[in-house]
C-alpha positions, 0 to 999 in steps of 0.5 A: 897111721899115715904117709910122714917125710923125713927123719923125726916125722918117721922116728915118732911114728916108729915110736907111735907102733913100737911102743904100744906093741912093747907094752903089749908083748910085755903083757903078753909075757907077763903071765909066763914071768910070774908063773915062773916066779910063783911057782919057784917060791912053792918049791923047785920041783914045781918051778922044774914042772912048769919049766919043763911044760913051758918048754913044751907048750910055748914053742908050739904057741909061739909058732901058733901066734907066729902063723896067725901075725902072717895075716898083718904084712897081708892086711897091712898091704890091702890097708895101704891099698884101701882095699876094704872088701879083701880085708874082710875076707882075710880076716873071715877065712883066717877064723876059720882055718886058725880055730882049725889048726888049734884044734888039731894041735890040741889033737896032737897034743893029746897023742904025743905029749904023754910019750914025750914026758915019758921019755925025758925020765923026769922025777915022778912029781915033775912029770906030773905037775908037767903034765898037769900043767899042759892039760889044762893050758892046751885049751887056751890054744882055741880062744888065742885062735880068733883073738890072734886073727882080730889083734892082727887087724888092729895092729896092721891099721897101725892101731897097736895102742889098742891091743896094748891096752886089751893085753894089759888089761888081760894081765892082772886077771891072769896074775889074780887067777894064778894065784887063786888056783896055784896057792888055793883061795876062796875055797879053792884048793891049790894046783901047786904049779900046775895052777898056772896053766888053768889060769893062763888058760882062762884068761886066754878066754877074757883075751878073746872077749876084749878083742871081740868087743873092740872090733865089734864097737870101735867104727875103724873096725865095725866097719868091715862087718866081719861078724855079720855073716860068714861065708863059706870056706875058700881053700883058695883063699886059705892057700894064698894067706898060709903061703905067707902065714906058714912060714913065718909060724915055722920060723917063730917055731925054729927060734922058740922051739930050739930053747924048748929043746934046750930046756928039755936037755937040760932035765939029763943034769938034774932039777936044780940044772934045769929050774935054774935054766928055766928061770933064765930064759925066762928073763932073758925072754922078757928082755927079747920083747924089745928087739920083737917088738921093734920086728913086729913094728917094721913089718907093719910099717914096712907093708904099710910102705910098700903096699903104698907103692914107697919103697924108699920109705921102706928102707928109710924105716928098716934104718931106723930100726936098727939103730935104735934097737942096737942102742936101746937093747945094750943099754938095757943088757948092761944095765941088768947085768949089774943087777944079777944078783937081784934077778936071781933072788926074785926067782928062788930063794934055793941057794944053789938054784941062784948060783948057777942062775947067775951064770946062766944070766950072763949067756942070756944078756950075750943072746941079747945083744945078738938078737937085737941084729937079728930081729929087725931083719926078720921084721923087715923081710916079713914086710916085704913079704918074703918069708920062704927064704928067712924060714930056712936062714932060721932053721940054718942057724938055730937047727943046722949050727946052733944045737948042734954046735951047743951039744958039741960044746956042752959034751966035748969042753967043761962048759957043760950046761953053759954050751948050749948057750954058747951054741946058740949065740953062734947061731943067732950071729951067723943068722943075722950076717944071712939075713942081712944079705938077704934084706940086701937082694930083696932091697936091690931087686926092688929098685931095679923093679921100680926102675922099670916102671918108671917111664910106665907110670911116666907115660 
């Protein structure tokens, strides 16, 4: 990553950072996609069990990874200012609190999850698959903690292609492990849908080993010597990092937990509706990787420009990201709208589930248009380290507007389960408008600050 000027040069650097992130995010979501497809071809009970388990686990998992991703703008600022010692300290202290947090989530899950699953009143076979799936995949949080810290170190240096290759390497390993444990192979009895959790947990361990190998072998990262003796835990450093990381993690949790909550509410409509909803949610999550990747790329680029004192460059990248995301997501959504029948057939052979899934997919594609405005704005604000207000706007749009509106539409209109999707789309639109206003405030604040500092710099 380097300083560039002009539209073409910035567009080129934007894509250099973006494309590997996009491939990486698609690779991260690929196991979930194949889990859902493979479970759907076992039985609708296995698909529903994995659906409920994923609705519980992945909002927590996403918030956890999002929490650690707060290190990206912190490291990017230090990298832009060429502060090598501070980068090493951030990574080392990040190992400590990320691992402790993973252990805390495991302990909390052991206590809370059984009661939560029991409260859903699922069919006994679905409840059993859900609990087994969660008992396996939960242990994957431990290796993910350190792996995510190392991934943020690489991403903040603009080496997103590295994380792409690492993640792509893990995907086929995860698919093979899922097949072995879900269907049974090499003398191993089939675990059914629950085997997806075991395969995922083991692949997360491989993910950690590969990230460690890259950081040790590449000179650009080996020079930080992050593994050459660990200092004492510094609570003051933890606090400084977590002030940035916690709002980001909570924002991600607000976004993903709302979909998890809707997934759990869908259980009231029966196994067939629940299975169709999960398939549609899985599909829209794959498409969402484009605006999400733009958001992550803009966080890196804006953080780098602001850290180097080039606020005009940061604004140029923000404008570029908003236009490109709208164009690309719009084109993809239109193409996929014409392929709904093929998508439904990919997930399941059950005709009842397919019929419901076709309608859910329409709402899912509308959601992508909303997200292609929302996500880049969030990334820009994170690049400015403006994260607290972003968190509260997420609470407002998803939990204050989206879920209540969805519940009312589902209960008081003929939309039924589709009402939840309509409500969420409305909440995302409100959130996007609020984020636009907030970004304008931050940009104006930065302009005034730069003007104030100009005489001193000239002197």
